[in-house]
C-alpha positions in Angstrom: -0.7 -4.8 11.6 2.7 -5.9 10.4 5.1 -7.8 12.6 8.0 -6.0 14.1 10.6 -8.6 13.1 12.4 -8.6 9.8 13.8 -12.1 9.8 12.7 -15.5 11.2 15.5 -17.3 13.0 15.7 -21.0 12.3 17.6 -23.5 14.5 17.8 -27.3 14.4 15.8 -29.2 17.0 17.4 -32.4 18.3 15.4 -35.2 19.9 16.8 -37.2 22.8 17.6 -40.7 21.6 18.0 -42.2 25.0 21.8 -41.9 25.2 22.7 -43.4 21.8 26.3 -42.7 20.8 27.4 -40.9 17.6 28.3 -43.2 14.7 31.7 -43.0 12.9 32.1 -40.5 10.0 30.2 -41.7 6.9 31.6 -40.2 3.6 28.3 -41.0 1.8 26.3 -39.2 4.4 28.6 -36.2 4.1 28.2 -36.1 0.3 24.4 -36.4 0.7 24.4 -33.5 3.2 26.6 -31.4 1.0 24.3 -32.1 -2.0 21.2 -31.1 0.1 22.8 -27.8 1.2 23.8 -26.9 -2.4 20.4 -27.8 -3.8 18.7 -26.0 -0.9 20.7 -22.9 -1.5 19.8 -23.0 -5.1 16.1 -23.3 -4.3 16.3 -20.3 -1.8 18.0 -18.2 -4.5 15.4 -19.3 -7.0 12.7 -18.3 -4.6 14.3 -14.9 -4.1 14.5 -14.4 -7.8 10.9 -15.4 -8.4 9.4 -11.9 -7.9 11.5 -10.8 -10.8 9.6 -13.1 -13.1 6.7 -11.7 -15.1 3.2 -11.9 -13.7 0.9 -14.5 -15.1 -2.2 -13.7 -17.1 -5.2 -15.0 -15.2 -8.9 -15.0 -15.9 -9.4 -14.5 -12.2 -7.3 -11.4 -12.0 -10.5 -9.2 -11.8 -11.4 -11.0 -8.6 -7.9 -11.1 -7.1 -6.9 -8.9 -4.1 -6.4 -5.3 -5.3 -4.7 -3.0 -2.8 -4.5 0.4 -4.6 -5.7 2.4 -7.6 -5.2 5.7 -9.3 -7.1 7.7 -11.9 -6.3 10.5 -14.4 -9.2 11.6 -16.5 -11.1 8.4 -17.5 -7.9 6.3 -17.2 -7.7 4.1 -14.1 -5.0 1.7 -13.0 -5.2 -0.7 -10.1 -2.6 -3.0 -8.6 -2.6 -6.1 -6.3 -1.3 -9.5 -5.5 1.0 -11.6 -7.7 2.0 -8.5 -9.7 -1.5 -8.1 -11.2 -2.2 -4.8 -12.8 -5.5 -3.9 -14.3 -6.2 -0.9 -16.5 -9.4 0.8 -17.7 -9.8 3.5 -20.3 -13.5 4.2 -19.7 -13.6 5.2 -16.0 -13.8 1.6 -14.7 -16.6 0.2 -16.9 -14.3 -2.3 -18.6 -11.0 -3.7 -17.4 -8.1 -5.6 -18.9 -5.1 -7.3 -17.2 -1.7 -6.0 -18.3 0.5 -8.6 -19.8 4.2 -8.9 -19.0 4.4 -7.0 -15.7 8.0 -7.7 -14.6 7.2 -9.0 -11.1 5.1 -11.5 -9.2 5.5 -9.7 -6.0 2.4 -8.2 -4.4 1.9 -4.6 -5.5 0.7 -2.3 -2.8 0.7 1.3 -4.3 0.3 3.1 -7.6 0.5 6.8 -8.6 -0.3 8.4 -11.9 1.4 11.7 -12.9 -0.8 11.9 -16.0 -2.6 9.5 -18.3 0.8 8.2 -19.6 3.4 8.4 -16.8 3.0 6.4 -13.6 4.7 4.3 -10.9 3.8 1.2 -8.8 5.5 -0.2 -5.7 5.3 -3.4 -3.7 6.9 -6.2 -1.9 10.6 -7.0 -2.4 11.0 -3.2 -2.5 10.0 -3.4 -6.2 9.3 -0.1 -8.1 7.8 -0.2 -11.6 7.3 2.6 -14.1 5.0 3.0 -17.1 5.2 5.7 -19.8 2.3 4.6 -21.9 -0.6 4.6 -19.5 0.0 1.2 -18.0 0.1 -0.9 -21.2 3.7 -1.8 -20.4 5.8 -1.6 -17.2 9.5 -1.7 -16.5 11.3 -2.5 -13.2 13.4 0.4 -12.1 14.3 -0.8 -8.6 14.1 -4.1 -6.7 15.9 -5.3 -3.6 14.4 -8.5 -2.0 17.3 -8.7 0.4 16.0 -5.6 2.2 13.0 -7.7 3.3 11.1 -4.4 3.5 8.0 -4.0 1.4 7.2 -0.6 -0.1 3.7 0.5 0.7 3.0 3.7 -1.2 4.5 6.0 -3.9 3.9 9.7 -4.6 5.5 12.2 -7.1 5.6 16.0 -6.9 6.2 16.2 -10.6 7.5 14.0 -13.5 11.0 13.7 -11.9 10.8 14.1 -8.1 9.1 11.4 -6.1 9.1 9.3 -2.9 8.4 5.6 -2.2 7.8 4.6 1.4 7.4 1.4 3.3 8.1 -0.8 6.3 10.7 -0.1 9.0 11.0 3.5 8.0 12.0 2.7 4.4 12.0 6.1 2.5 13.2 6.1 -1.1 13.9 9.2 -3.2 14.2 9.8 -6.9 15.0 13.0 -8.8 15.1 11.6 -12.3 11.6 10.2 -12.8 12.4 6.9 -11.1 15.4 5.8 -13.1 17.5 5.8 -10.0 16.6 5.7 -6.3 18.4 6.5 -3.1 17.5 5.7 0.5 17.0 8.5 3.0 16.5 8.4 6.8 13.8 10.8 7.9 14.0 10.2 11.6 15.5 8.3 14.5 12.7 5.7 14.6 11.8 3.0 12.2 8.0 3.3 12.1 6.2 1.6 9.2 5.3 4.3 6.7 1.9 3.3 5.3 0.6 6.2 3.2 1.6 9.6 1.8 -0.7 12.4 1.0 -0.4 16.1 -0.1 -2.4 19.1 0.9 -3.4 21.9 -1.4 -0.9 24.2 0.4 1.9 21.8 -0.4 2.3 20.1 3.0 3.0 16.4 2.9 1.8 13.8 5.4 3.1 10.3 6.1 0.8 7.9 8.0 2.8 5.7 10.3 2.4 3.2 13.2 2.2 3.8 17.0 -0.1 6.8 16.6 2.4 8.8 14.5 2.0 11.0 11.5 5.0 12.8 9.8 4.5 16.2 8.2 6.8 18.1 5.9 6.4 21.8 5.1 9.2 22.0 2.5 8.4 19.3 -0.1 9.8 16.4 1.8 13.3 17.6 2.8 12.6 17.8 6.5 10.0 15.8 8.5 8.5 16.3 11.9 6.5 13.8 13.9 3.0 14.6 14.9 1.6 12.5 17.8 -2.0 11.6 18.1 -3.9 10.7 21.3 -3.7 7.1 20.1 -1.1 4.3 20.0 -2.3 2.2 17.0 -1.3 2.3 13.4 -2.5 5.1 11.1 -3.2 3.9 7.6 -4.2 7.0 5.7 -4.5 10.8 6.1 -6.8 13.1 4.1 -5.8 16.8 3.9 -8.8 19.0 3.5 -9.3 22.7 2.8 -7.1 25.1 4.7 -5.1 23.5 7.6 -7.6 20.7 8.2 -6.6 17.1 8.0 -8.1 13.7 8.9 -6.3 10.6 10.0 -7.7 7.0 10.1 -6.4 3.8 11.7 -7.2 0.5 13.4 -10.6 -0.4 15.0 -12.4 2.5 13.5 -10.2 5.2 15.1 -10.4 8.5 13.3 -9.0 12.0 14.2 -9.5 15.5 12.9 -7.1 18.4 13.1 -7.7 22.0 12.1 -4.0 23.1 12.6 -2.1 20.8 10.2 -1.8 18.1 12.9 -0.5 20.2 15.8 -3.6 19.1 17.8 -6.2 16.4 17.2 -9.8 15.6 18.1 -11.1 12.1 18.1 -14.1 11.4 15.8 -16.8 8.8 16.4 -17.1 6.7 13.3 -19.4 4.0 14.7 -17.0 1.3 13.5 -14.5 -1.1 15.0 -13.0 -2.1 11.6 -9.6 -1.0 10.3 -9.9 2.1 8.0 -7.8 2.0 4.9 -8.6 4.9 2.6 -10.5 8.2 2.4 -11.5 10.4 -0.5 -13.3 13.7 -1.0 -16.0 13.5 -3.7 -16.9 16.2 -6.2 -19.9 17.2 -4.1 -17.8 17.7 -1.0 -18.7 14.5 0.8 -15.9 12.5 2.4 -16.1 8.7 2.0 -14.0 6.3 4.0 -13.5 2.5 3.5 -12.1 -0.4 5.5 -12.2 -4.0 6.4 -15.4 -5.9 6.6 -16.9 -3.9 3.8 -16.9 -0.8 6.0 -18.1 2.4 4.2 -18.9 5.7 5.9 -19.4 9.2 4.8 -19.3 12.7 6.2 -21.2 15.8 5.0 -19.6 18.2 7.4 -15.9 18.1 6.5 -15.2 15.1 8.7 -16.7 16.3 11.9 -19.1 13.4 12.0 -19.7 10.2 9.9 -22.7 8.0 8.9 -22.7 4.5 7.5 -23.2 3.8 3.8 -25.1 0.6 3.1 -23.0 -1.8 1.0 -25.0 -4.6 -0.5 -22.1 -6.6 -2.0 -20.8 -8.4 1.1 -18.4 -7.8 3.9 -15.1 -8.3 2.2 -12.4 -5.7 2.9 -12.1 -2.5 0.9 -8.6 -1.2 0.4 -9.2 1.8 -2.0 -12.1 3.9 -3.3 -12.3 6.2 -6.3 -15.1 8.3 -7.5 -16.5 7.2 -10.9 -18.0 9.6 -13.4 -21.6 10.0 -12.5 -23.0 9.1 -9.0 -20.9 6.1 -8.2 -17.8 4.6 -6.6 -15.1 2.3 -7.8 -14.2 -0.2 -5.0 -11.0 -2.2 -4.8 -10.2 -4.9 -2.2 -10.4 -8.5 -1.4 -13.1 -9.0 -4.1 -11.0 -7.4 -6.8 -12.8 -4.5 -8.5 -16.5 -3.5 -8.1 -18.6 -0.5 -8.9 -21.2 0.9 -6.5 -24.0 3.3 -7.2 -24.7 6.1 -4.7 -28.4 5.9 -4.7 -30.9 8.5 -3.4 -30.8 6.8 0.0 -27.1 7.5 0.2 -27.3 11.0 -1.0 
């Protein structure tokens, strides 16, 4: 869970020298201090500017921390630490790192409108856009001074979209991401972790303190839905009709049949943080989380059973269904594929 402070406050600490008196003014010492302050300020500015540098090609990118992924057709894009972006044109069988991504900030969310147009967001409030399926990316927004990471991005169509993040950060574009404006959606500054859309057009924002926001008009007006739980919610999964699931810390999961007006707690059998949930083509719901947690439901989220994962206990941030009986897993290990064997089905 993220800290609730934006800035660290630094203050000098003085040690008692046993009553020693101050020495007279020393011009050389003054010059040295002035030099130190100027150089220090330059280094701080350089550090602030570093995220605008291009990401570095690395042979270890496939095993780096990957936090989100999106797919259209057989085209898959995943994003993660150090500005790493990986793309696959064959449904995750083969991957290549994108060269020249214009940031080294950690990327936390990605959304594809189609196989060509997409956006990615991350720390330093960076927003990237691609128009060629992820082969090249441009920076369309960045503001390190905000000290608010963006955590997810979603578009209604090719022009209208939202980017959300820490401390209630809610960004809006109406021109495909070329320009962005900030909007306040409530009186609180809850971290906004994830955005999802139902088949009926309702939008859900997963937030902290047991809160979920819902919009019934495409994101113009938002209302807070309170769960019987005070921890962070990291994802929601709208289902058929008015049903929706919400997942959070320590294996907490909740189900609603009335678009979030009321909630029922679900026993997941887990104590791990739950990060993502997907509905598979056969109707099963799969949920992932820290410690390699993987569970599935075959009754529209009313109950869950564990799925055996044989590739370790590293955290899983995102899951996608691959063509055939398999999953693409993204997380602390980078990218992995997992077959859903007969024992799982």
